[in-house]
Legacy VTK file of the C-alpha trace (Angstrom):
# vtk DataFile Version 3.0
C-alpha trace
ASCII
DATASET POLYDATA
POINTS 307 float
-0.041 0.239 -0.240
1.361 3.510 -0.822
1.005 5.750 1.943
0.936 9.814 2.963
3.948 10.400 4.999
3.669 13.556 7.741
7.192 14.362 9.305
8.015 17.673 10.185
5.055 19.180 9.144
5.320 18.384 5.715
3.955 15.978 3.431
5.248 13.416 0.460
1.562 12.138 -1.403
1.631 8.799 -3.020
-1.458 7.191 -2.683
-3.585 6.045 0.009
-3.497 6.259 4.068
-4.120 3.172 5.894
-4.071 2.544 9.793
-0.629 0.995 10.031
0.648 4.417 8.334
-1.756 6.414 10.627
-0.045 4.098 13.583
3.184 4.790 12.440
3.083 8.499 12.290
1.174 8.970 15.572
3.814 7.060 17.080
6.557 9.505 15.356
4.305 12.386 16.868
4.679 11.718 20.215
8.313 10.770 20.285
9.318 14.014 18.347
6.892 15.705 21.046
6.739 15.389 24.658
3.458 17.260 25.086
1.765 15.205 22.774
-0.367 12.507 24.440
-1.344 9.365 22.998
-4.154 6.746 24.325
-6.964 4.428 23.092
-10.862 4.863 23.162
-11.496 1.098 22.425
-11.053 -1.281 19.720
-12.843 -2.325 16.337
-14.241 -5.508 15.214
-11.284 -7.023 14.156
-9.406 -5.816 17.471
-7.705 -2.761 16.210
-6.554 -0.222 18.939
-8.364 3.289 18.360
-6.059 5.578 19.235
-6.743 9.503 20.706
-4.436 12.137 20.173
-4.567 14.945 22.770
-2.616 18.413 22.712
-3.133 20.802 25.529
-3.831 21.330 29.276
-6.553 23.774 29.373
-9.546 23.404 31.061
-11.786 23.957 27.417
-11.902 20.921 25.372
-12.406 20.399 21.807
-13.263 16.828 20.783
-12.607 16.016 17.030
-12.934 12.722 15.085
-12.071 11.523 11.387
-12.672 8.553 9.092
-16.129 7.199 10.551
-16.891 6.454 7.173
-14.300 4.282 5.508
-14.454 5.538 1.949
-13.839 8.946 3.286
-10.233 7.943 5.017
-8.515 11.050 3.496
-9.984 13.246 6.191
-7.565 10.763 8.913
-4.321 12.448 7.586
-5.791 15.769 7.145
-6.166 16.275 11.071
-3.204 14.515 12.110
-1.275 16.993 9.799
-3.149 19.898 11.508
-1.925 18.375 15.028
1.603 18.127 13.537
1.507 21.792 11.855
-0.192 22.475 15.556
2.864 20.964 17.684
5.718 22.303 15.428
4.205 25.869 15.714
4.167 26.067 19.523
7.786 24.741 19.592
9.211 27.247 17.483
6.907 29.896 18.690
5.417 30.563 15.477
2.217 31.510 14.160
-0.522 28.932 12.842
-3.168 30.030 10.253
-2.822 33.881 11.985
-2.493 32.803 15.836
-1.115 32.086 18.404
-0.932 28.243 19.086
1.215 28.611 22.788
-2.321 30.295 24.282
-4.003 27.576 22.859
-1.781 24.923 25.277
-2.328 26.257 28.099
-6.114 27.106 27.547
-7.320 24.418 25.767
-7.314 20.925 25.402
-7.813 19.529 21.770
-8.783 15.675 21.625
-8.602 14.175 17.946
-9.623 10.554 17.208
-8.051 10.638 13.532
-9.243 7.062 12.743
-13.031 5.677 13.724
-13.420 3.123 11.344
-10.012 1.061 11.211
-11.496 -1.497 9.916
-13.661 -0.039 7.203
-10.771 2.298 5.845
-8.149 -0.761 5.177
-11.238 -2.811 3.711
-11.829 0.017 1.262
-7.683 0.367 0.413
-6.790 -3.122 0.713
-10.082 -5.266 -0.399
-10.667 -8.520 1.391
-8.219 -10.444 -0.196
-8.146 -14.354 -0.060
-6.802 -14.600 3.679
-9.081 -11.602 5.055
-10.958 -13.080 8.059
-14.515 -11.385 6.442
-13.955 -11.936 2.822
-17.117 -14.153 2.610
-19.498 -11.381 4.320
-18.063 -8.434 3.023
-17.714 -9.912 -0.793
-21.466 -10.832 -0.166
-22.668 -7.434 1.276
-20.829 -5.697 -1.744
-23.145 -7.564 -4.198
-19.548 -9.895 -5.224
-17.931 -6.853 -6.158
-14.167 -6.938 -5.250
-13.852 -3.077 -5.305
-14.705 -1.984 -1.958
-13.763 1.887 -2.615
-17.406 3.129 -2.401
-17.876 0.955 1.158
-18.324 3.851 4.037
-19.824 1.285 6.649
-17.816 -0.750 9.234
-17.048 -4.341 8.932
-19.867 -5.539 10.125
-21.533 -3.473 6.994
-23.031 -0.977 9.836
-22.715 2.643 8.773
-21.273 4.321 11.562
-22.474 7.313 11.676
-26.323 6.013 11.510
-25.540 4.156 14.745
-26.449 7.222 17.700
-28.958 7.561 20.274
-30.833 10.637 18.254
-33.759 9.636 16.993
-32.223 6.243 15.411
-35.942 4.673 15.070
-36.809 7.554 12.573
-33.128 7.797 10.335
-33.605 3.504 10.478
-37.090 4.332 9.355
-35.941 6.543 6.696
-32.752 4.864 5.184
-34.480 1.840 4.872
-31.885 -0.248 4.470
-32.659 -3.808 5.600
-29.467 -5.313 6.466
-25.751 -5.125 6.630
-24.154 -3.519 3.493
-21.647 -0.258 2.051
-23.366 2.323 3.308
-26.684 3.382 5.491
-27.700 0.515 7.672
-28.054 1.805 10.996
-27.237 -1.850 12.786
-30.548 -3.739 15.325
-29.840 -1.050 17.894
-27.621 2.506 18.912
-24.291 1.653 19.775
-24.167 -1.842 18.705
-21.204 -1.093 17.016
-17.765 -0.909 18.881
-16.040 1.520 17.049
-19.844 4.102 17.748
-19.966 2.542 21.703
-16.160 3.469 22.062
-16.761 7.077 20.824
-20.006 7.795 22.863
-18.226 6.491 25.704
-14.822 8.350 24.988
-17.085 12.012 25.104
-19.174 11.314 27.883
-15.863 10.822 29.963
-14.212 13.990 28.179
-17.538 16.315 28.341
-16.392 19.042 25.726
-17.486 22.145 25.008
-17.436 21.391 21.140
-17.403 18.520 18.987
-16.484 18.763 15.387
-16.761 15.338 12.992
-15.128 15.503 9.597
-16.474 14.106 6.856
-16.671 14.245 2.862
-17.803 16.018 0.650
-19.525 19.278 0.049
-17.724 22.027 1.583
-20.271 22.590 4.139
-20.652 22.900 7.412
-23.935 21.719 9.927
-24.434 22.512 12.760
-28.159 22.535 13.995
-30.373 19.432 15.444
-33.987 19.670 15.080
-33.797 22.877 17.074
-32.211 22.005 20.345
-28.682 23.280 19.518
-27.551 26.291 21.291
-28.308 29.402 20.468
-24.715 30.098 19.913
-24.278 27.188 17.028
-25.539 29.155 14.297
-22.548 31.611 15.140
-19.753 28.872 15.681
-21.145 27.345 12.409
-20.311 30.928 10.654
-17.330 31.505 12.030
-15.606 27.943 10.793
-17.479 28.244 7.671
-16.050 31.840 7.087
-12.649 30.745 8.087
-12.734 27.985 4.904
-15.194 29.762 2.816
-17.696 26.759 3.173
-21.584 27.068 3.901
-22.712 26.904 7.053
-25.557 24.710 6.199
-29.305 24.037 8.147
-30.477 20.226 7.980
-33.625 18.603 8.361
-34.555 14.915 8.211
-30.912 13.638 9.191
-30.784 11.699 12.616
-28.428 9.099 14.670
-25.422 10.871 13.880
-22.690 11.589 16.042
-22.890 15.268 16.017
-26.994 14.956 16.821
-26.489 12.807 19.962
-24.304 15.398 20.662
-26.204 17.928 20.417
-29.479 15.944 21.895
-27.486 14.555 25.223
-25.073 17.306 26.093
-26.741 20.541 25.011
-23.518 21.799 23.562
-21.978 23.353 19.611
-21.393 20.405 17.641
-20.443 19.969 13.869
-20.106 18.011 10.723
-17.516 19.145 8.102
-17.405 18.021 5.267
-14.169 18.427 3.830
-14.221 19.391 -0.475
-15.664 18.808 -3.160
-16.552 16.224 -5.767
-16.725 12.253 -5.785
-15.994 10.053 -2.569
-13.515 9.191 -1.708
-12.076 12.304 -2.802
-8.593 12.003 -4.700
-4.915 12.818 -3.459
-4.442 15.832 -5.498
-6.951 17.560 -3.136
-4.759 16.711 -0.279
-3.514 19.899 -0.009
-6.784 22.092 0.011
-8.018 19.825 2.282
-5.724 20.108 4.662
-5.557 23.811 4.466
-9.283 23.843 5.452
-9.000 21.542 8.235
-6.713 23.658 9.497
-8.441 27.022 8.715
-11.713 25.514 10.339
-10.093 23.901 13.600
-7.760 27.185 14.215
-10.604 29.227 14.157
-12.405 26.456 16.699
-9.314 26.755 18.621
-9.026 30.766 18.894
-12.782 31.302 19.346
-12.970 28.890 22.201
-9.581 30.526 23.823
-11.202 34.055 23.461
LINES 1 308
307 0 1 2 3 4 5 6 7 8 9 10 11 12 13 14 15 16 17 18 19 20 21 22 23 24 25 26 27 28 29 30 31 32 33 34 35 36 37 38 39 40 41 42 43 44 45 46 47 48 49 50 51 52 53 54 55 56 57 58 59 60 61 62 63 64 65 66 67 68 69 70 71 72 73 74 75 76 77 78 79 80 81 82 83 84 85 86 87 88 89 90 91 92 93 94 95 96 97 98 99 100 101 102 103 104 105 106 107 108 109 110 111 112 113 114 115 116 117 118 119 120 121 122 123 124 125 126 127 128 129 130 131 132 133 134 135 136 137 138 139 140 141 142 143 144 145 146 147 148 149 150 151 152 153 154 155 156 157 158 159 160 161 162 163 164 165 166 167 168 169 170 171 172 173 174 175 176 177 178 179 180 181 182 183 184 185 186 187 188 189 190 191 192 193 194 195 196 197 198 199 200 201 202 203 204 205 206 207 208 209 210 211 212 213 214 215 216 217 218 219 220 221 222 223 224 225 226 227 228 229 230 231 232 233 234 235 236 237 238 239 240 241 242 243 244 245 246 247 248 249 250 251 252 253 254 255 256 257 258 259 260 261 262 263 264 265 266 267 268 269 270 271 272 273 274 275 276 277 278 279 280 281 282 283 284 285 286 287 288 289 290 291 292 293 294 295 296 297 298 299 300 301 302 303 304 305 306
């Protein structure tokens, strides 16, 4: 498998970016910057550890996740690249997107789960070869097609962003997907999947002031949920969207997503950021612009919380 390598604030692009490359780059970050903390929030269906990377010691918290959908794997190196840039800027005492990262270190804790769905990501990038433990099942659910590039779900054919207890039944009925497959099946009950359950448990432990979930595509930021969102959510969405020249969009008829659940359970701002434009999976030629957009959105969030 080819990869995106993240080193010292620079990227070398030569192909796809799977779980083993993520873990290598997280180890590099942790070794290079002693203030970068690494932990595990849980394990995937196939037993892969789901890592969390944390920077900062502040009382205010932002929780970020990416690669919830398997064919949106490019969001993982985008958020990890931002962490590399943040750590490098703080160490060298230079500005990041016009802001002071040293101040952020003292005032905010940024917690990032860069790859929620490692089994699904590796299925998209590597396929289901003869030795794959779930080969027969995933091939059946993919209608016999060995090309898994459009697969969004986890390895059990369940869409992790339809798994959260926020009017889950309504979303299941709306989707009308009868069983496991590449996308849009919410499972037999909320949080049935270990990846979604780990993300929910992690969020409950953190009690963040804000959450941001990175997806692709559309250059849009979704900020509302059934009119349950805080009064300042629109202003926040406009701030984040303005930083990257995205659109702040009010959604309707959408339930069971991570940010939906966060808004419903905690009554705090939650956002889904749809990076880039095109057809998923987005091409690697877009990587630099996607990293820039990611950096602008996250820096706007961090600077807003540090005011």
